[in-house]
C-alpha positions as CSV (number, residue, x, y, z in Angstrom):
1,S,-24.1,-19.6,10.7
2,R,-22.3,-19.3,7.3
3,P,-23.9,-18.9,4.1
4,K,-24.9,-21.9,1.8
5,V,-23.5,-21.3,-1.7
6,L,-24.7,-24.0,-4.4
7,P,-22.4,-24.0,-7.4
8,L,-24.2,-25.1,-10.6
9,L,-20.8,-25.6,-12.6
10,P,-19.1,-28.1,-14.6
11,A,-17.6,-30.9,-11.8
12,K,-13.9,-29.6,-12.4
13,V,-14.6,-26.0,-11.4
14,S,-16.9,-27.0,-8.5
15,R,-14.3,-29.2,-7.0
16,D,-11.9,-26.1,-7.4
17,L,-14.1,-24.0,-5.6
18,V,-14.7,-26.4,-2.6
19,E,-10.8,-27.2,-2.4
20,R,-10.3,-23.4,-2.0
21,V,-13.0,-23.4,0.9
22,E,-11.7,-26.4,2.6
23,K,-8.3,-24.6,2.8
24,G,-10.1,-21.8,4.7
25,Q,-9.4,-19.1,2.0
26,V,-13.3,-17.7,2.3
27,P,-15.8,-18.1,4.8
28,I,-18.3,-19.9,2.8
29,K,-19.7,-23.4,3.2
30,F,-20.5,-25.5,0.2
31,D,-22.7,-28.4,-0.3
32,D,-21.6,-31.3,-2.2
33,P,-21.5,-30.0,-5.8
34,D,-23.6,-33.0,-7.0
35,E,-26.2,-32.5,-4.5
36,W,-28.1,-30.0,-6.8
37,R,-29.0,-32.8,-9.4
38,S,-31.6,-34.0,-6.8
39,A,-33.5,-30.7,-7.3
40,K,-34.5,-32.2,-10.9
41,K,-37.3,-34.3,-8.9
42,K,-39.1,-31.0,-7.7
43,D,-39.0,-27.3,-8.7
44,F,-35.7,-25.8,-8.3
45,V,-36.8,-22.5,-6.5
46,D,-38.8,-24.6,-3.9
47,W,-35.7,-26.9,-3.3
48,C,-33.4,-23.9,-3.0
49,S,-35.8,-22.4,-0.4
50,E,-36.2,-25.9,1.4
51,H,-32.3,-26.3,1.7
52,A,-31.8,-22.7,2.7
53,I,-29.8,-21.8,-0.2
54,D,-28.3,-18.3,0.2
55,E,-26.5,-18.1,-3.2
56,V,-26.4,-20.1,-6.6
57,V,-23.2,-19.5,-8.4
58,T,-23.3,-20.5,-12.4
59,L,-21.4,-20.0,-15.3
60,S,-23.2,-17.3,-17.7
61,G,-26.1,-19.1,-19.1
62,S,-25.3,-22.2,-17.9
63,L,-28.8,-22.8,-16.5
64,D,-30.2,-22.7,-20.1
65,K,-27.4,-24.0,-22.1
66,E,-27.0,-27.2,-19.9
67,G,-30.5,-28.0,-19.5
68,E,-30.0,-29.6,-16.2
69,V,-32.1,-27.2,-14.1
70,A,-34.7,-24.7,-15.5
71,A,-34.5,-22.0,-12.8
72,D,-36.1,-18.6,-13.3
73,V,-33.6,-16.0,-11.7
74,V,-36.3,-13.7,-10.8
75,E,-38.1,-16.5,-8.9
76,L,-34.8,-17.4,-7.0
77,M,-34.1,-13.9,-6.0
78,S,-37.8,-13.6,-4.9
79,V,-37.5,-16.4,-2.2
80,G,-34.0,-14.7,-1.2
81,T,-31.5,-16.7,-3.1
82,R,-28.9,-14.7,-4.5
83,V,-27.8,-15.6,-8.3
84,S,-24.2,-14.6,-9.0
85,D,-21.9,-15.3,-12.1
86,L,-18.8,-17.2,-11.6
87,A,-16.4,-14.3,-12.4
88,D,-18.2,-12.0,-10.3
89,F,-18.5,-14.3,-7.4
90,W,-14.8,-15.2,-7.7
91,E,-14.0,-11.6,-7.7
92,R,-16.0,-10.8,-4.6
93,S,-14.7,-13.8,-2.6
94,F,-11.1,-14.0,-3.8
95,A,-10.1,-10.5,-4.9
96,R,-9.0,-12.2,-8.2
97,I,-10.6,-13.2,-11.6
98,P,-9.4,-16.1,-13.4
99,P,-8.9,-15.5,-17.1
100,E,-10.6,-18.7,-17.7
101,Y,-13.9,-17.6,-16.3
102,V,-14.0,-14.4,-18.3
103,D,-16.3,-14.1,-21.4
104,E,-17.0,-11.5,-23.8
105,A,-19.8,-10.2,-21.7
106,W,-17.4,-9.5,-18.7
107,L,-15.0,-7.8,-21.2
108,T,-17.8,-5.5,-22.4
109,R,-18.6,-4.5,-18.8
110,L,-15.1,-3.4,-18.2
111,D,-15.4,0.4,-18.1
112,L,-11.4,0.9,-17.8
113,R,-11.7,4.2,-15.6
114,L,-8.2,4.3,-15.8
115,R,-8.6,5.6,-19.4
116,H,-10.9,8.5,-17.9
117,P,-9.3,11.8,-18.5
118,L,-10.0,13.0,-14.9
119,F,-9.0,9.9,-13.2
120,H,-6.0,9.7,-15.4
121,R,-4.7,13.3,-14.6
122,A,-5.2,12.7,-10.7
123,K,-3.4,9.2,-11.1
124,R,-0.6,10.9,-13.1
125,C,-0.2,13.6,-10.4
126,L,0.0,10.9,-7.6
127,D,2.5,9.1,-9.9
128,V,4.9,12.2,-10.2
129,M,4.3,13.2,-6.3
130,V,5.4,9.5,-5.2
131,A,8.3,9.4,-8.0
132,L,9.9,12.6,-7.2
133,F,9.7,12.0,-3.3
134,G,11.0,8.2,-3.8
135,L,13.9,9.5,-5.8
136,V,14.7,12.2,-3.2
137,I,14.3,10.0,-0.3
138,T,16.1,6.8,-1.7
139,S,19.1,8.7,-3.4
140,P,21.6,7.9,-0.6
141,I,20.3,4.4,-0.6
142,L,20.7,4.3,-4.4
143,L,24.3,5.7,-3.9
144,L,25.2,3.1,-1.5
145,A,23.8,0.2,-3.6
146,A,25.5,1.4,-6.6
147,V,28.9,1.3,-4.6
148,C,28.2,-2.0,-3.2
149,T,27.4,-3.2,-6.7
150,L,30.7,-1.9,-8.2
151,F,32.8,-3.7,-5.3
152,D,31.1,-6.8,-5.5
153,T,30.9,-7.6,-9.5
154,G,32.0,-4.2,-11.0
155,F,30.4,-2.5,-14.0
156,P,28.0,-2.1,-15.1
157,I,25.9,-0.8,-12.4
158,L,22.4,-0.2,-13.8
159,Y,20.7,-2.9,-15.9
160,F,18.6,-1.7,-18.9
161,Q,15.8,-4.4,-20.0
162,R,13.3,-3.9,-22.9
163,R,9.8,-4.7,-21.4
164,T,6.2,-4.4,-23.0
165,G,4.0,-1.8,-21.6
166,F,1.0,0.5,-22.6
167,L,-1.1,-0.7,-25.5
168,G,2.0,-3.2,-26.2
169,R,4.6,-0.6,-26.9
170,D,8.2,-1.5,-25.8
171,F,10.2,0.8,-23.6
172,I,13.6,0.5,-21.8
173,L,13.2,-0.3,-18.1
174,F,16.0,0.7,-15.4
175,K,17.0,-1.3,-12.6
176,L,19.9,-2.0,-10.4
177,R,22.1,-4.8,-11.7
178,T,21.5,-7.8,-9.2
179,M,22.7,-10.7,-11.4
180,T,26.1,-11.6,-12.8
181,T,27.0,-9.9,-16.2
182,D,26.6,-13.3,-18.1
183,A,23.1,-14.0,-16.6
184,E,21.7,-14.5,-20.1
185,E,24.2,-15.4,-22.4
186,K,21.9,-18.3,-23.2
187,G,19.3,-16.1,-24.0
188,A,16.2,-14.6,-21.9
189,Q,15.2,-16.8,-18.8
190,W,12.7,-16.7,-16.1
191,A,14.0,-15.2,-13.0
192,E,13.6,-17.8,-10.1
193,E,13.5,-17.7,-6.3
194,G,17.1,-18.4,-5.1
195,D,18.4,-17.8,-8.7
196,E,22.1,-18.8,-8.7
197,R,22.7,-16.1,-11.2
198,T,22.0,-13.6,-8.4
199,T,25.1,-11.8,-6.8
200,R,25.8,-11.5,-3.2
201,S,24.6,-7.9,-3.1
202,G,21.8,-8.5,-5.4
203,R,20.5,-11.2,-3.2
204,F,20.0,-8.4,-0.5
205,F,18.8,-5.7,-2.9
206,R,16.2,-7.8,-4.4
207,A,14.8,-8.8,-1.1
208,L,14.2,-5.0,-0.1
209,R,13.2,-4.3,-3.9
210,I,16.2,-1.8,-4.0
211,D,16.9,-3.1,-7.6
212,E,13.5,-1.6,-8.5
213,L,14.1,2.1,-7.2
214,P,15.5,3.3,-10.5
215,Q,12.1,2.7,-12.1
216,F,10.9,5.8,-10.4
217,W,12.7,7.5,-13.4
218,N,10.3,5.4,-15.7
219,V,7.5,6.8,-14.0
220,L,8.7,10.5,-14.2
221,R,9.1,9.7,-18.2
222,G,5.4,8.5,-18.4
223,E,6.1,4.9,-19.4
224,M,5.3,3.5,-16.1
225,S,2.7,4.4,-13.2
226,I,3.4,3.6,-9.5
227,V,0.6,1.2,-9.5
228,G,-0.3,-1.1,-12.2
229,P,0.3,-4.7,-13.7
230,R,4.2,-5.3,-13.6
231,P,5.7,-5.3,-17.3
232,E,6.9,-8.3,-18.9
233,R,9.6,-8.6,-21.4
234,P,8.8,-9.0,-24.9
235,E,10.5,-12.5,-25.1
236,F,7.9,-14.0,-22.8
237,V,4.7,-11.9,-24.0
238,G,4.2,-13.7,-27.2
239,Q,4.4,-17.0,-25.4
240,L,1.9,-16.1,-22.6
241,T,-0.4,-14.5,-25.3
242,K,-0.6,-18.0,-26.8
243,E,-1.2,-19.8,-23.7
244,I,-3.3,-17.4,-22.0
245,P,-5.5,-15.5,-24.5
246,L,-6.5,-12.5,-22.2
247,W,-2.8,-11.7,-21.6
248,P,-2.8,-8.7,-23.6
249,C,-5.5,-7.0,-21.4
250,R,-2.7,-6.2,-19.0
251,H,-1.6,-3.7,-21.7
252,L,-4.8,-1.8,-21.7
253,V,-3.2,0.4,-18.9
254,K,0.2,1.6,-17.7
255,P,2.5,-1.0,-16.1
256,G,3.3,-0.4,-12.4
257,L,6.2,-0.2,-10.0
258,T,4.2,-2.3,-7.9
259,G,0.6,-3.8,-8.2
260,W,-2.4,-5.9,-6.7
261,A,-0.5,-9.2,-8.1
262,Q,2.7,-8.1,-6.3
263,I,1.1,-7.7,-2.9
264,R,-1.3,-11.0,-3.1
265,F,0.5,-13.4,-5.0
266,R,4.1,-14.5,-5.4
267,Y,6.8,-14.0,-7.9
268,A,5.7,-15.4,-11.3
269,S,8.6,-17.5,-12.8
270,D,6.5,-19.6,-15.4
271,A,3.3,-19.6,-17.5
272,H,1.5,-21.3,-14.8
273,A,2.3,-18.6,-12.1
274,S,1.7,-16.0,-14.7
275,R,-1.8,-17.0,-15.3
276,E,-2.4,-16.6,-11.5
277,K,-0.9,-13.2,-11.7
278,L,-3.1,-12.1,-14.5
279,A,-5.9,-13.2,-12.5
280,H,-4.9,-10.6,-10.1
281,D,-4.4,-7.9,-12.5
282,L,-8.0,-8.4,-14.0
283,Y,-9.3,-7.7,-10.6
284,Y,-7.2,-4.4,-10.6
285,L,-8.4,-3.4,-14.1
286,K,-12.2,-4.0,-12.9
287,N,-11.7,-2.2,-9.5
288,A,-9.0,0.3,-10.4
289,S,-9.1,3.5,-8.1
290,L,-7.0,5.9,-6.3
291,L,-8.0,4.4,-2.8
292,L,-7.2,1.0,-4.2
293,D,-3.6,2.6,-5.5
294,L,-2.9,3.9,-2.0
295,Q,-3.9,0.6,-0.6
296,I,-1.3,-1.2,-2.9
297,I,1.3,1.5,-2.2
298,L,1.0,1.0,1.7
299,S,0.8,-2.8,1.4
300,T,3.9,-2.9,-0.8
301,L,5.8,-0.6,1.9
302,R,4.8,-3.0,4.7
303,S,6.2,-6.0,2.5
304,V,9.5,-3.9,1.9
305,A,9.7,-3.3,5.5
306,R,9.4,-7.0,6.2
307,G,11.8,-7.8,3.6
308,S,9.7,-9.9,1.4
309,R,9.9,-10.0,-2.3
C-alpha cells in the first residue's frame, strides 16, 4: 500500500498538493486536507497512529503558529510518523522547490557547494573539456548552419545578446541568429513557441538547439558553465525580481548552457513560467554535484536527439 501523507497546511497549498497527486505526478495518496481537524478531539499523536499516517507535512512552525494542533514532533517520530517541512517534502517528491515555500531558514541551509574551491575547480575542468570537445565536434554543423542562415536571411549570422550572469554581472551571450533582423525593433520581447519572428532555418536550428552551440565560447571565456540556470536578459531581470523575490538566487552560480529547468520544464515565455523555472533552479542550487551535472548533460543530449526544445 502507498504511504498516507497528511498535509497540515493552508487550504490553498493543500489543494495544490492534492491536485498534483491526482494527476499522478507522485505515488502518494493524500487524505482529505480537512480531515486532520477532527484530531482536535483527541491527542494528535494517537490520532496519527490510529489512522496510520506515515508522514505529516507542514509549513515551518505552522503547528505552533496556527494553534490548530499541539503536536510534539518527537512524539510523532516515536510512533513512526515522519514530520517534513513543505519545501523539503516538495523537493523530495517533485524535484523542484517552489520559491513561495522557501523561507530564511531554508536559505541559511543552502551550502552552495558550487562555490567550494575543490568543487569549483572540478566543475571548471568539466566545463572546459566539454566546451572544447563540443566546439571541435560541432564546428562542421556550425559552418553549415552559418551558410544556411546566410542564404536564408543574409547577415548577420551571429546574434550578440546581453544577459545577466554570475553575481548579477552582465555579459555578451553568443547565439546563431534564428530570428529576423527586425525581431526586436519594438524592444525586448519574450520568445514564444511558434514565434512568427523565427526564420525558416531558425525553426530547425532552435528545435535541435544548434543556435546555442556558439555559447561553448562563453563557457571557455568563463562567463558560463555547461550546467546551471539559464541566463536571463537584463530587461526582464528587474521585472522578475519584483514579481519573484527569490529570483536573484539564480545569480549565486554561473549560468549554464543547459540546466535542471531545461530538461524538466518547458520554455519560459512569461513571468508565471519563470516562477516555475526558478523552482527547478532552486532544486539545482540545493543539490548541485558533478553527478547531477552529468545527468543533466546526458538528458540534454537525449532531448536534442528527439528534436525537442
